[in-house]
KELOTI-248713 format. One record per residue (C-alpha): residue in one letter; x, y, z. Coordinates in steps of 0.25 Angstrom, whole numbers, m for minus. Layout:
residues N
+----+-------+-------+-------+
| aa |    c1 |    c2 |    c3 |
+----+-------+-------+-------+
|  A |     X |     Y |     Z |
...
+----+-------+-------+-------+
This chain:
residues 477
+----+-------+-------+-------+
| aa |    c1 |    c2 |    c3 |
+----+-------+-------+-------+
|  X |  m249 |  m168 |   330 |
|  X |  m242 |  m172 |   343 |
|  X |  m247 |  m186 |   348 |
|  X |  m257 |  m183 |   359 |
|  X |  m252 |  m195 |   367 |
|  X |  m239 |  m189 |   370 |
|  X |  m246 |  m179 |   380 |
|  X |  m248 |  m190 |   391 |
|  X |  m239 |  m201 |   396 |
|  X |  m245 |  m214 |   399 |
|  X |  m243 |  m211 |   414 |
|  X |  m249 |  m198 |   413 |
|  X |  m261 |  m204 |   406 |
|  X |  m263 |  m214 |   416 |
|  X |  m262 |  m205 |   428 |
|  X |  m272 |  m196 |   421 |
|  X |  m282 |  m207 |   420 |
|  X |  m279 |  m212 |   435 |
|  X |  m281 |  m198 |   440 |
|  X |  m294 |  m196 |   433 |
|  X |  m299 |  m209 |   439 |
|  X |  m295 |  m206 |   453 |
|  X |  m301 |  m192 |   451 |
|  X |  m315 |  m198 |   447 |
|  X |  m315 |  m208 |   458 |
|  X |  m311 |  m198 |   468 |
|  X |  m322 |  m189 |   463 |
|  X |  m332 |  m201 |   465 |
|  X |  m327 |  m204 |   479 |
|  X |  m328 |  m189 |   483 |
|  X |  m343 |  m188 |   479 |
|  X |  m347 |  m202 |   482 |
|  X |  m342 |  m205 |   497 |
|  X |  m348 |  m219 |   498 |
|  X |  m349 |  m231 |   489 |
|  X |  m363 |  m231 |   483 |
|  X |  m371 |  m242 |   489 |
|  X |  m385 |  m241 |   483 |
|  X |  m390 |  m245 |   469 |
|  X |  m397 |  m232 |   467 |
|  X |  m385 |  m223 |   472 |
|  X |  m375 |  m231 |   463 |
|  X |  m383 |  m232 |   450 |
|  X |  m391 |  m219 |   451 |
|  X |  m384 |  m210 |   462 |
|  X |  m397 |  m211 |   470 |
|  X |  m405 |  m204 |   459 |
|  X |  m401 |  m190 |   463 |
|  X |  m392 |  m185 |   453 |
|  X |  m393 |  m170 |   450 |
|  X |  m394 |  m162 |   437 |
|  X |  m380 |  m158 |   435 |
|  X |  m372 |  m170 |   440 |
|  X |  m381 |  m178 |   431 |
|  X |  m379 |  m169 |   419 |
|  X |  m364 |  m169 |   420 |
|  X |  m364 |  m184 |   422 |
|  X |  m373 |  m186 |   410 |
|  X |  m365 |  m177 |   401 |
|  X |  m352 |  m184 |   406 |
|  X |  m358 |  m197 |   403 |
|  X |  m362 |  m193 |   389 |
|  X |  m348 |  m188 |   386 |
|  X |  m343 |  m201 |   382 |
|  X |  m331 |  m204 |   373 |
|  X |  m337 |  m200 |   359 |
|  X |  m341 |  m186 |   365 |
|  X |  m327 |  m184 |   369 |
|  X |  m320 |  m189 |   356 |
|  X |  m330 |  m189 |   345 |
|  X |  m334 |  m175 |   346 |
|  X |  m320 |  m170 |   343 |
|  X |  m318 |  m181 |   333 |
|  X |  m331 |  m178 |   325 |
|  X |  m328 |  m163 |   325 |
|  X |  m314 |  m167 |   319 |
|  X |  m319 |  m177 |   309 |
|  X |  m333 |  m173 |   306 |
|  X |  m334 |  m159 |   310 |
|  X |  m347 |  m152 |   314 |
|  X |  m355 |  m163 |   309 |
|  X |  m349 |  m174 |   317 |
|  X |  m349 |  m165 |   330 |
|  X |  m364 |  m162 |   328 |
|  X |  m368 |  m177 |   326 |
|  X |  m360 |  m181 |   338 |
|  X |  m364 |  m170 |   348 |
|  X |  m379 |  m166 |   345 |
|  X |  m384 |  m181 |   347 |
|  X |  m375 |  m181 |   360 |
|  X |  m382 |  m169 |   366 |
|  X |  m396 |  m172 |   361 |
|  X |  m397 |  m186 |   367 |
|  X |  m395 |  m181 |   381 |
|  X |  m406 |  m170 |   379 |
|  X |  m415 |  m181 |   373 |
|  X |  m413 |  m191 |   384 |
|  X |  m416 |  m181 |   395 |
|  X |  m431 |  m182 |   395 |
|  X |  m430 |  m197 |   393 |
|  X |  m421 |  m198 |   405 |
|  X |  m431 |  m191 |   414 |
|  X |  m442 |  m199 |   408 |
|  X |  m436 |  m213 |   412 |
|  X |  m433 |  m207 |   426 |
|  X |  m448 |  m204 |   427 |
|  X |  m452 |  m218 |   422 |
|  X |  m442 |  m225 |   431 |
|  X |  m439 |  m216 |   443 |
|  X |  m432 |  m228 |   450 |
|  X |  m425 |  m233 |   437 |
|  X |  m410 |  m236 |   436 |
|  X |  m408 |  m240 |   421 |
|  X |  m414 |  m239 |   407 |
|  X |  m414 |  m254 |   406 |
|  X |  m421 |  m256 |   419 |
|  X |  m432 |  m247 |   415 |
|  X |  m433 |  m255 |   402 |
|  X |  m435 |  m267 |   410 |
|  X |  m446 |  m261 |   418 |
|  X |  m453 |  m256 |   405 |
|  X |  m451 |  m269 |   397 |
|  X |  m443 |  m281 |   401 |
|  X |  m430 |  m287 |   405 |
|  X |  m426 |  m290 |   390 |
|  X |  m428 |  m275 |   387 |
|  X |  m419 |  m272 |   399 |
|  X |  m409 |  m281 |   394 |
|  X |  m408 |  m276 |   380 |
|  X |  m407 |  m262 |   386 |
|  X |  m396 |  m266 |   396 |
|  X |  m388 |  m272 |   384 |
|  X |  m389 |  m258 |   377 |
|  X |  m386 |  m250 |   389 |
|  X |  m374 |  m259 |   394 |
|  X |  m369 |  m260 |   380 |
|  X |  m369 |  m245 |   379 |
|  X |  m361 |  m244 |   392 |
|  X |  m350 |  m253 |   387 |
|  X |  m349 |  m247 |   374 |
|  X |  m349 |  m233 |   380 |
|  X |  m338 |  m236 |   390 |
|  X |  m330 |  m243 |   379 |
|  X |  m331 |  m229 |   371 |
|  X |  m326 |  m222 |   384 |
|  X |  m314 |  m231 |   386 |
|  X |  m311 |  m231 |   371 |
|  X |  m310 |  m215 |   371 |
|  X |  m304 |  m214 |   384 |
|  X |  m293 |  m224 |   381 |
|  X |  m290 |  m218 |   368 |
|  X |  m288 |  m204 |   374 |
|  X |  m279 |  m209 |   385 |
|  X |  m271 |  m218 |   375 |
|  X |  m270 |  m206 |   366 |
|  X |  m265 |  m197 |   376 |
|  X |  m256 |  m206 |   384 |
|  X |  m253 |  m219 |   376 |
|  X |  m258 |  m227 |   388 |
|  X |  m263 |  m241 |   384 |
|  X |  m278 |  m241 |   380 |
|  X |  m283 |  m252 |   388 |
|  X |  m278 |  m248 |   402 |
|  X |  m283 |  m234 |   399 |
|  X |  m297 |  m239 |   396 |
|  X |  m296 |  m248 |   409 |
|  X |  m293 |  m236 |   417 |
|  X |  m304 |  m227 |   412 |
|  X |  m314 |  m238 |   415 |
|  X |  m309 |  m240 |   429 |
|  X |  m310 |  m225 |   432 |
|  X |  m325 |  m225 |   429 |
|  X |  m327 |  m238 |   436 |
|  X |  m320 |  m234 |   449 |
|  X |  m329 |  m223 |   453 |
|  X |  m342 |  m229 |   446 |
|  X |  m340 |  m242 |   454 |
|  X |  m339 |  m233 |   467 |
|  X |  m350 |  m223 |   465 |
|  X |  m359 |  m227 |   453 |
|  X |  m368 |  m216 |   446 |
|  X |  m365 |  m206 |   457 |
|  X |  m350 |  m207 |   454 |
|  X |  m352 |  m207 |   439 |
|  X |  m360 |  m194 |   440 |
|  X |  m350 |  m187 |   449 |
|  X |  m338 |  m191 |   440 |
|  X |  m346 |  m187 |   428 |
|  X |  m349 |  m173 |   434 |
|  X |  m334 |  m171 |   436 |
|  X |  m330 |  m177 |   423 |
|  X |  m340 |  m168 |   415 |
|  X |  m335 |  m155 |   422 |
|  X |  m320 |  m159 |   419 |
|  X |  m324 |  m162 |   404 |
|  X |  m331 |  m148 |   403 |
|  X |  m319 |  m141 |   410 |
|  X |  m309 |  m147 |   401 |
|  X |  m317 |  m144 |   388 |
|  X |  m319 |  m129 |   392 |
|  X |  m304 |  m128 |   394 |
|  X |  m300 |  m137 |   382 |
|  X |  m309 |  m133 |   370 |
|  X |  m307 |  m118 |   371 |
|  X |  m292 |  m119 |   373 |
|  X |  m292 |  m128 |   360 |
|  X |  m300 |  m118 |   352 |
|  X |  m291 |  m107 |   357 |
|  X |  m278 |  m114 |   353 |
|  X |  m284 |  m119 |   340 |
|  X |  m289 |  m106 |   334 |
|  X |  m303 |  m105 |   340 |
|  X |  m317 |  m107 |   334 |
|  X |  m311 |  m105 |   320 |
|  X |  m304 |  m118 |   320 |
|  X |  m317 |  m125 |   325 |
|  X |  m324 |  m119 |   314 |
|  X |  m314 |  m124 |   304 |
|  X |  m316 |  m138 |   310 |
|  X |  m331 |  m139 |   310 |
|  X |  m330 |  m147 |   297 |
|  X |  m321 |  m157 |   304 |
|  X |  m307 |  m161 |   299 |
|  X |  m312 |  m162 |   284 |
|  X |  m320 |  m149 |   285 |
|  X |  m333 |  m156 |   279 |
|  X |  m342 |  m157 |   292 |
|  X |  m345 |  m142 |   296 |
|  X |  m359 |  m143 |   289 |
|  X |  m369 |  m152 |   296 |
|  X |  m376 |  m154 |   283 |
|  X |  m365 |  m156 |   273 |
|  X |  m364 |  m169 |   266 |
|  X |  m352 |  m174 |   275 |
|  X |  m359 |  m169 |   288 |
|  X |  m372 |  m177 |   284 |
|  X |  m363 |  m189 |   282 |
|  X |  m358 |  m187 |   297 |
|  X |  m373 |  m187 |   301 |
|  X |  m376 |  m200 |   294 |
|  X |  m364 |  m208 |   298 |
|  X |  m361 |  m202 |   312 |
|  X |  m373 |  m193 |   316 |
|  X |  m385 |  m203 |   315 |
|  X |  m378 |  m215 |   322 |
|  X |  m373 |  m206 |   333 |
|  X |  m386 |  m198 |   335 |
|  X |  m393 |  m211 |   336 |
|  X |  m383 |  m216 |   346 |
|  X |  m382 |  m203 |   354 |
|  X |  m397 |  m200 |   355 |
|  X |  m398 |  m214 |   360 |
|  X |  m387 |  m212 |   370 |
|  X |  m393 |  m209 |   383 |
|  X |  m406 |  m217 |   380 |
|  X |  m397 |  m229 |   379 |
|  X |  m387 |  m226 |   390 |
|  X |  m390 |  m230 |   405 |
|  X |  m380 |  m219 |   410 |
|  X |  m391 |  m209 |   407 |
|  X |  m403 |  m216 |   412 |
|  X |  m394 |  m219 |   425 |
|  X |  m393 |  m204 |   426 |
|  X |  m408 |  m201 |   423 |
|  X |  m411 |  m211 |   434 |
|  X |  m401 |  m205 |   444 |
|  X |  m405 |  m190 |   441 |
|  X |  m416 |  m183 |   449 |
|  X |  m428 |  m184 |   440 |
|  X |  m430 |  m169 |   438 |
|  X |  m415 |  m167 |   434 |
|  X |  m414 |  m177 |   423 |
|  X |  m418 |  m168 |   411 |
|  X |  m409 |  m157 |   416 |
|  X |  m397 |  m166 |   418 |
|  X |  m398 |  m172 |   404 |
|  X |  m400 |  m159 |   397 |
|  X |  m388 |  m153 |   405 |
|  X |  m380 |  m165 |   402 |
|  X |  m382 |  m163 |   387 |
|  X |  m377 |  m149 |   387 |
|  X |  m365 |  m153 |   396 |
|  X |  m362 |  m164 |   386 |
|  X |  m363 |  m156 |   374 |
|  X |  m351 |  m147 |   378 |
|  X |  m341 |  m158 |   378 |
|  X |  m342 |  m163 |   363 |
|  X |  m345 |  m149 |   358 |
|  X |  m332 |  m145 |   364 |
|  X |  m324 |  m157 |   360 |
|  X |  m329 |  m156 |   346 |
|  X |  m322 |  m142 |   345 |
|  X |  m309 |  m149 |   347 |
|  X |  m312 |  m158 |   334 |
|  X |  m316 |  m145 |   327 |
|  X |  m302 |  m139 |   330 |
|  X |  m294 |  m151 |   326 |
|  X |  m302 |  m151 |   313 |
|  X |  m301 |  m136 |   311 |
|  X |  m286 |  m137 |   313 |
|  X |  m286 |  m149 |   303 |
|  X |  m278 |  m158 |   312 |
|  X |  m276 |  m172 |   307 |
|  X |  m280 |  m181 |   319 |
|  X |  m279 |  m196 |   316 |
|  X |  m287 |  m201 |   328 |
|  X |  m299 |  m192 |   327 |
|  X |  m305 |  m198 |   340 |
|  X |  m294 |  m190 |   347 |
|  X |  m297 |  m176 |   341 |
|  X |  m300 |  m169 |   354 |
|  X |  m287 |  m174 |   361 |
|  X |  m279 |  m171 |   349 |
|  X |  m284 |  m157 |   348 |
|  X |  m282 |  m154 |   362 |
|  X |  m268 |  m160 |   362 |
|  X |  m264 |  m151 |   350 |
|  X |  m269 |  m138 |   355 |
|  X |  m268 |  m138 |   370 |
|  X |  m257 |  m141 |   380 |
|  X |  m253 |  m155 |   384 |
|  X |  m259 |  m154 |   398 |
|  X |  m273 |  m151 |   393 |
|  X |  m274 |  m166 |   389 |
|  X |  m275 |  m169 |   403 |
|  X |  m289 |  m162 |   406 |
|  X |  m293 |  m167 |   392 |
|  X |  m290 |  m181 |   395 |
|  X |  m297 |  m180 |   408 |
|  X |  m309 |  m174 |   401 |
|  X |  m309 |  m186 |   391 |
|  X |  m308 |  m196 |   403 |
|  X |  m320 |  m189 |   410 |
|  X |  m329 |  m190 |   398 |
|  X |  m326 |  m205 |   396 |
|  X |  m326 |  m209 |   410 |
|  X |  m339 |  m202 |   413 |
|  X |  m346 |  m211 |   403 |
|  X |  m339 |  m223 |   408 |
|  X |  m344 |  m222 |   422 |
|  X |  m358 |  m219 |   417 |
|  X |  m358 |  m231 |   409 |
|  X |  m353 |  m239 |   421 |
|  X |  m364 |  m233 |   430 |
|  X |  m375 |  m236 |   419 |
|  X |  m371 |  m251 |   418 |
|  X |  m371 |  m252 |   433 |
|  X |  m385 |  m247 |   434 |
|  X |  m390 |  m258 |   424 |
|  X |  m382 |  m268 |   432 |
|  X |  m386 |  m263 |   446 |
|  X |  m401 |  m261 |   443 |
|  X |  m405 |  m269 |   431 |
|  X |  m397 |  m282 |   435 |
|  X |  m400 |  m282 |   450 |
|  X |  m413 |  m289 |   448 |
|  X |  m407 |  m301 |   440 |
|  X |  m411 |  m314 |   447 |
|  X |  m401 |  m323 |   453 |
|  X |  m391 |  m311 |   455 |
|  X |  m391 |  m307 |   469 |
|  X |  m376 |  m307 |   472 |
|  X |  m373 |  m293 |   468 |
|  X |  m379 |  m280 |   472 |
|  X |  m384 |  m270 |   463 |
|  X |  m371 |  m262 |   465 |
|  X |  m362 |  m274 |   463 |
|  X |  m368 |  m276 |   450 |
|  X |  m367 |  m262 |   446 |
|  X |  m353 |  m261 |   449 |
|  X |  m350 |  m274 |   442 |
|  X |  m357 |  m270 |   429 |
|  X |  m347 |  m257 |   429 |
|  X |  m335 |  m266 |   429 |
|  X |  m341 |  m275 |   418 |
|  X |  m344 |  m263 |   410 |
|  X |  m329 |  m258 |   412 |
|  X |  m324 |  m272 |   407 |
|  X |  m333 |  m272 |   394 |
|  X |  m330 |  m257 |   391 |
|  X |  m315 |  m260 |   392 |
|  X |  m316 |  m272 |   382 |
|  X |  m324 |  m264 |   372 |
|  X |  m315 |  m252 |   373 |
|  X |  m302 |  m260 |   371 |
|  X |  m307 |  m268 |   359 |
|  X |  m298 |  m266 |   347 |
|  X |  m303 |  m255 |   337 |
|  X |  m314 |  m250 |   345 |
|  X |  m318 |  m236 |   342 |
|  X |  m325 |  m225 |   350 |
|  X |  m334 |  m222 |   339 |
|  X |  m338 |  m237 |   337 |
|  X |  m342 |  m239 |   351 |
|  X |  m349 |  m225 |   351 |
|  X |  m358 |  m228 |   339 |
|  X |  m361 |  m242 |   343 |
|  X |  m366 |  m239 |   357 |
|  X |  m373 |  m227 |   352 |
|  X |  m381 |  m236 |   343 |
|  X |  m383 |  m247 |   354 |
|  X |  m390 |  m237 |   363 |
|  X |  m399 |  m233 |   352 |
|  X |  m405 |  m246 |   351 |
|  X |  m413 |  m243 |   364 |
|  X |  m416 |  m228 |   361 |
|  X |  m430 |  m228 |   355 |
|  X |  m435 |  m239 |   364 |
|  X |  m430 |  m232 |   376 |
|  X |  m436 |  m219 |   372 |
|  X |  m450 |  m225 |   368 |
|  X |  m450 |  m233 |   381 |
|  X |  m448 |  m220 |   389 |
|  X |  m459 |  m213 |   381 |
|  X |  m470 |  m223 |   380 |
|  X |  m474 |  m236 |   387 |
|  X |  m480 |  m245 |   376 |
|  X |  m468 |  m251 |   369 |
|  X |  m468 |  m266 |   370 |
|  X |  m456 |  m273 |   376 |
|  X |  m453 |  m282 |   364 |
|  X |  m452 |  m270 |   355 |
|  X |  m442 |  m263 |   364 |
|  X |  m434 |  m276 |   366 |
|  X |  m434 |  m281 |   352 |
|  X |  m432 |  m267 |   346 |
|  X |  m420 |  m264 |   354 |
|  X |  m414 |  m278 |   351 |
|  X |  m416 |  m276 |   336 |
|  X |  m410 |  m263 |   337 |
|  X |  m397 |  m269 |   343 |
|  X |  m397 |  m281 |   334 |
|  X |  m400 |  m274 |   321 |
|  X |  m396 |  m259 |   322 |
|  X |  m384 |  m260 |   331 |
|  X |  m376 |  m271 |   322 |
|  X |  m379 |  m263 |   310 |
|  X |  m374 |  m250 |   316 |
|  X |  m361 |  m257 |   321 |
|  X |  m358 |  m263 |   308 |
|  X |  m360 |  m250 |   300 |
|  X |  m352 |  m243 |   311 |
|  X |  m340 |  m252 |   311 |
|  X |  m339 |  m254 |   296 |
|  X |  m341 |  m239 |   293 |
|  X |  m355 |  m241 |   286 |
|  X |  m362 |  m228 |   289 |
|  X |  m375 |  m233 |   283 |
|  X |  m376 |  m245 |   292 |
|  X |  m371 |  m238 |   304 |
|  X |  m383 |  m228 |   303 |
|  X |  m393 |  m239 |   299 |
|  X |  m389 |  m247 |   312 |
|  X |  m390 |  m234 |   321 |
|  X |  m404 |  m231 |   315 |
|  X |  m408 |  m246 |   317 |
|  X |  m403 |  m247 |   331 |
|  X |  m411 |  m235 |   336 |
|  X |  m423 |  m237 |   327 |
|  X |  m426 |  m252 |   328 |
|  X |  m430 |  m252 |   342 |
|  X |  m438 |  m240 |   341 |
|  X |  m445 |  m244 |   328 |
|  X |  m450 |  m257 |   334 |
|  X |  m456 |  m250 |   347 |
|  X |  m462 |  m239 |   338 |
|  X |  m468 |  m249 |   328 |
|  X |  m474 |  m258 |   340 |
|  X |  m480 |  m246 |   347 |
|  X |  m487 |  m241 |   334 |
|  X |  m492 |  m255 |   331 |
|  X |  m498 |  m256 |   345 |
|  X |  m504 |  m242 |   343 |
|  X |  m510 |  m247 |   330 |
|  X |  m516 |  m259 |   336 |
|  X |  m522 |  m252 |   348 |
|  X |  m529 |  m242 |   338 |
+----+-------+-------+-------+
């Protein structure tokens, strides 16, 4: 197979990145004529987001690196089973989160952050442990986007990895510093439209050139042909080793991500559920379409050494060279839309939660918000450039990290009698016990310990809260 990186020269790749960045910044300036000066405008777009801009923004935010790469990779390596266990939880989590997003808005109509809400309900230490989880997630998520985006550009052009990741981060930072959440939503809308247009052009064209649905059907079992039946022995192995940990992490996704609470607080209250339901459908179109590329490669029995790049390799083999330009722009859109959402999420924590710290009156809320964006960029760059770091490692790790707060968050939003010590120590035990077991099993290829770690991470905190609640009910009776 012809090397893909012969399609672009380093200069062409650099110009493509710079043109994308200038376009994103120009779009922000076009729709944001002034530098945002109020906290509520910068962090929550004055709480007046409409349904469709928010839906496109939520969908674009949820189209992070794994959605762009793992859907094709799983279709190629693990067929229908891998695709099902990746896409189904991805869509279900947004549908499940919608009523909880509406509820937290009703409970805290003037709220800004999940961690701030938890401080009001419980204590400062509960707020801190939530901030650790939320900020840790943002750093890891940005790291994943940089890993994936850097890998694509290097794969296509041969540009050095670190400068590429630096440029990608600077693009998102440039307009986020200027316009805050409003800029993020505006660029997300344009990025999501670009993604859908490219997919509607690219995928049917690939199917036409490859032999159509017959080739897809031949590839449903993956490259080995073993995974077309969801209930086969091999597919059940995928469910055990991949499906369970991923489902836990993905269902916890919006519940442990400030990006989605930020949009819930920014939306008009009666539009929260429609926005999240619409976002789930918009999102589903992307991995479902990109999975077809993996099925095509498997059906054709192409041997692709770097399975993370199946989508790129398939398009490069079947379509003209120039098609890689819109494909690269599509991939950049998905990656950068998540980066800017993470920047705004951390800015909301720094700009709201940390403004009440005693003895720190030198900086305004907006100064602190913008500084936190810069610090997040630095941390994500370091993480993405660690030797041997993989997209799948970070994806599974931060998916399990956010699962540590899943049940306490849900229980807090549904009832008001959970004691503060049980929330705090439950989450602490989940992070200190479940997460290390998961990481150890994941990095050493020990499937049993990976699954046990994931289940403990999500279960310990909820079990402690439930056991206390039942004990209190027994005592009062």
